[in-house]
Structures are given as C-alpha cells and as structure tokens.
N, C-alpha and C positions, 0 to 999 in steps of 0.2 A: 551242494544245494543248499541255499539259505532257506530257514522256514522260519524264522523269528520276524517279529512283528517290524514294518519297516515304515519310514516316512517319506512319503514320495512326492515329488514334485511332478505335476503333469503339465506341459505345454500345450498350446490347443487342446485343453480341456473341453471345449464347449465344440469342437468339430466330433465329426463322425466314429473317428477310432477311439477318440481321446475320451469322449464320451461313456463308451461302451467301458473302455478300461478304469476309469475312475469309479464307476458302480461297482466293476469287479474287485478291484482294490479293496473299497470299503467294504462290502458285502463279506471279505475274507478275514477283515481286521486290522488292515495298515490305515494309516493316517494319511489321508491326502487333501492336498491342496494343487488349487488348478490356478493357470494364467490363459486368457486369449483375448485378443486386441477386437472381436467381433467385426471385422471389415466385412464390405460388400461384395466380396469375388461373388456369393450366391446371396439369395436372399438371408438377411440376419435373422429374421423373425424364428428361422428353424434352430440356429445356434441359441436365441433366449430361450425357446421352450427346451431345448438339451439343459442349459444353465437351470432352469427353472425345475427340471426333474431332479439334479445333482442336488441344487438346493434342499429338496427336500429330504436328502439322504446324508445333508449337513455337511456338504463338502462347499467350501468357500471358492469362488471363482474373481479371481483378481482380474480388471481390466486394465489392461496394460500392454506391449509391445517386448518381443523378446530382445527388440535390438537396444533398449534400454539398460544399460550394463549395471548402473546403481541400483535399480528395481531388480535385476536377476538376482546380482549379488546380496542385496536385503532378506528376501525372500527363501533363499538358502541360509542363511545365518539365522535368521529369527527363528526358523520353523524348524532349526537343526535337523536338515532334510538326509538322508541316506541316500535316495537314489533320486534320479531324474530321469523321467520318460519325457523324450522330446518329442513329441507329433504334431507341433505346429511346424505351417513350412505354406508357400504359397502352392499351390499346385494347379492342373491342368494342363493339357498340350496346346489346347488353339489358345489359350489365354498369353501364355508364354512366347506364341510368335510375335502379336501385338504391344505386348507390354513385358518384355523382358526386364526393365528396371525393378520391378517387383520381386523378381525371384534372385536377383542379385541382392536386394536390401533382405528379403526375409530368408532366403536359404544359405545365402552365404554371410552376409554379415550379422544375421541373426543366430546361424548355427555358432560363429565365432564366440558371441556374447556368451551363447550357453557353455562351449567349452571354458573358456574363461571362467564364468562361476562356478562351475565344475572344479576346475583347479585350483581356484579363491578359495574355496570353502572345504577343507576337510575331505577333498578328493572324492567327492562325493560319487557315485556308480552312475553311468551314463548309459540308457538303452534309448537307442535313437530310429527313427523312422526313415529306412532307406525305401528305393523302388525298384519294380522289376524293370524299370525304366532303362537302369545301368545297362542292361544287356546291349542295348541300343540296336545296333545293325547285326547283331550274332544270329547267324543263322543256324548253328547247331543247338537240338532240342535233345532233351529238355535243359534248360540253362543249369550250369551248376556254380557253384560259388569260385570255383577253382576257374571259370571260364574268362577270358578276357573282356574288359570293359572299357574301351577306350575309344570306342563309337558312338557318342549319343545321338540319337535320332534328332533331337532336339534340346532348347537350354535347359528347361525345366531337367531333364535326365542328364545332362552336365553339372548341375549344380547338385545333385542327389549325388554323384560321382565324386565332386568337389568334397562332399561333407563325410565321404568315407576315406578319403587322404588326409583331409585335417584333422579327423578321429584319429587315426593310425599314427599320425605326428606328433598328439598330443599323449596319448600311450605311448610311445616310445621316449619321447623327451621327458614328459612327467609324470610318468607311469600312473596314469589315467585307467582305471578301469572301463571299458567301452564295448558294447554291443551292438552293433547293426542290424538293421532288419529289415531284408527286402521283402515287401509287401507286394503281393499279386492279385491285381484288380478286386478290391473288396466291396461287398453289396451286404444289404442286409437293412432292418431296420432303423429309422432315423440316418439313412444314408445321405450322402452328397447328390443336391439337384442335377449336377452337372456330370454325372457317369451315367454309362450307358442303361444300367439297368432301370433306374430311377426316371430318366428323361425317356426312354422309350415307354415305359409303363405310363406315364403322366399324357403324353402323348396320344398313345394308344386309347387311353380311357376317354380322352377329351376328342377323339375325332380326328386330331391332328396328324399331317404328315409326319413321319420319322427319318432324318438323314441318315443313311446308310452309306459309309466310304468304301473306296474300292470294290463296290457293287456286290458287298456282303463278304467277299473273299480275305476275312480275318477271321483270327481263333485267337481266345483268351482263356486265361487259367483264372476261373473266376472262383473266389473265395469268400466263405460266408462269414459274417463278422464272427460269431462266437467260435469259430476254429481260430481267426487271427486272434481273439485276446487269449485263447488259452495258450496258444505258441507265445505270444508276448509275456504272459504272466511266469511261463517256463524260463524263458530268458533273462526276466526278471531275476527270479528264485537260482539262476544257475551261478551268477556272479562271474562272470569269465572275466579273465583278464583282457582278452581282446579278441572277438569273434564276429564274424559276420554270417547270417542264416537266410535261406529262402522260408519264406513261409507262402506257400502255397496250394492248391487244393491236389496239385499234381494231375489235373487232367486238363487238356486244351481244347475248349469247344468253339466250333463255328459258331459266330456273332450270329447266324439266321437261326441256329437252334436256340439261342437264348429269346428271340425275337418269336418264336413257335412257341416256348413254353409260357410268356408273356399274354400271348394270343389265348394260349388254353386257359391261363388262370383268370382273363379277364372278361373269358367269353367273350372276344371281341377282335376284328379283325385287324391289322396294323395296315395302314395307308402308307406303303414304303417310297421313300425316292432315293434311288440308287444314285451316288454319285464317284467322281472319280478319288482316286488315293489324295487324303489330306497331308501335306506336307507336314513333316514331324512324326506321323504315324511308323509303328512297325506291323509288320504281317502277323506274327504270331508271341507270345508268351507262353510260357510252360514251365515250369519249377520241378525242379529236382531237388527233391526234400530227403535225400539220403542221411544227411549232415545231420539236419534238423529232426528225423523222426530218431537218429543214434544217440545226440546229445541233450535234446530237449523233450525227447519223446512224442514228439509232434505226430499226431496222424489226423488230420480232418477226416470229419464224420459226416458232414452236410452236403450231399449231393447238389449240383445245381438243379434239379427238379424238385426237391423239397426245400431250399434255399427261395428259390423264385416264389414259390406259395406262402411261406414265408412273410415276405416280404410284400408281396399284393396283400395280404389279409392286414400289415400294419398301415401300407400304404392308403388301403381303402377308408379305415376308420380314422387313419390321419386327417385326412382330405374332406372327410364329413363333417370332421371338430371345426376344421380351418374354414371351411365355409361357413359354418354356422356362428363364426364371429365376426364373417364380413358386415 
C-alpha cells in the first residue's frame, strides 16, 4: 500500500467523478493537475462551475483533448507525474447509438494516447475508469470480475471492454502497472444531467414527464459518489501490478423505487411515461464486491435512501443559484 505524496494527473477533471476525485486528492495532500475538453455532451456550464470550484482548491485544469499525444506526453513529463487517473470518456448509451464515432475517438484513440503517455514517461501508474456496462448481456448476478464480458449491449460498453484489453496488453508487453475500475451507476451532488437520478429529479421538480423504459422493469446498482471516491483512492494507493475491480453498492434496486425516493425528497409526484425497452440497455446491474472489499477494503456506506436526500439537497441549492444568474 502506497502512502507517500503522489503527483497525479486526472483526465476528465471537470467531469462528475473527476471533480470529486481531484478535491479528495488535494485534501489529503497530493499534487493534482487536470485535463478536460469541456465538450457539449451536456451543458458545459456545469463543467465550468466544477472547474471554478477546483481552481479555488489550487487545481489547474488544462483545456485539451486526450487524443492530443504531444500534449499528454508534455503534461506527464513536465509535472513529473507518478499516477494517471484516467476518467475522461464519451459516456451515455443513447448517444452511442446515434454517434458511435464520438466513442471511437475518445474511448479508443484517447485511451491509446493515455497508454502511450504512461509508457513513454517513467511507466506512470495508470488507474482508469471502466464500467459495469462491460458485463453486457450477462444474466448471472451479482456480476463478478471473473464473469465473461464478451457480449456488450452497446458500443459504449464495447469501447470500455476494449480499454481493459488494451490495458492488459500494455501491462503484459511494457510492464505498465494498471488498475481498471468498473463503476456501477454513480450518482450524487455535481452529477451528470444525463443520468437517471439527475434527469428524473430535474423533470419531477419542473412537473415534466419522465421517460421510463421497459415499463420500469429494470434494476440498477446505484452507488453514491463518496463511496466511489473512497474506492478509487484505495485503488490508487494499492499500487497493483494489474487488477480489475468492481466498485458498486452491492444492492440492485428497482428503477421505480428510485422514482419513489425522488418523489418523497421533492415532495412532488412524478408524471411517468412508460416506454418499451430501449436498444442498448440492460435489465439489471449488480456488483459483487468481494474482491474490492478484500483488497481495497471497500465498504460502501451510503444507502440509496440517504444518497437521494443528499443529492436533492444539492440539486435544489444548485438550481436556485443557477436561476438567479439567468
């Protein structure tokens, strides 16, 4: 277990998980520098506000693209980077159906650029965000790291599985120390507006209908951001040669229960529009965290009931502040 101060480069630093990770790393005394391309997948104002918060913590966010190999090499070499936390990616299931080219660029070419930068500069330790989506059409639950992951349900999942394969090959050939983290449905303050918790809360608050696919017959392992960050910090400190870990709440919850909790927190009923199953979606996600508990001492603490209340408290404050500036 590594305990000394680290020099960490965070890609996707103005993103949801990247933002929280940067703050946690600086708080414990690590040097942090970030990169983000501030794209328009969702309202870039949210990323700008996250970046402003990070600037107050003394964290520099470079505006650039992970596909820019000279830029990536320069950041690692000039800042004597010891660890790369690679969180930048093109996310989202719906978007990948219409724009798969975005995923090929960011998730494949971009990941290759990250691997090359780590290889070229002092074999910097790489910790990267994989996804629960790699389990694809797997029907065995809970999902274990040993399960087969060769049936992705969408192209986003295929790129994340590809990242794991690319990472293993670089570890095998060049000896790069790499850890992949399969995140399970992360939610919480400063979250992504395209994710269910944020999207539903926003529409319920405004009295707008929410679209619920497969008539609500889906289950997700919703994992609060603070738990995800604790697991990620532990993975950074572990300094593994090569490992893949599930980071989830180890509870599979009906989507309709999430909506009920949001209604209670907002004190407002949802207007629900039930729709058939969306192409590219999966019925259930559920993390087996035995390995993460054993090697990372990962023990999620925040229940969905607690987490939803925390998220809604932030969301209401954020929306009030945003409306006052319009």
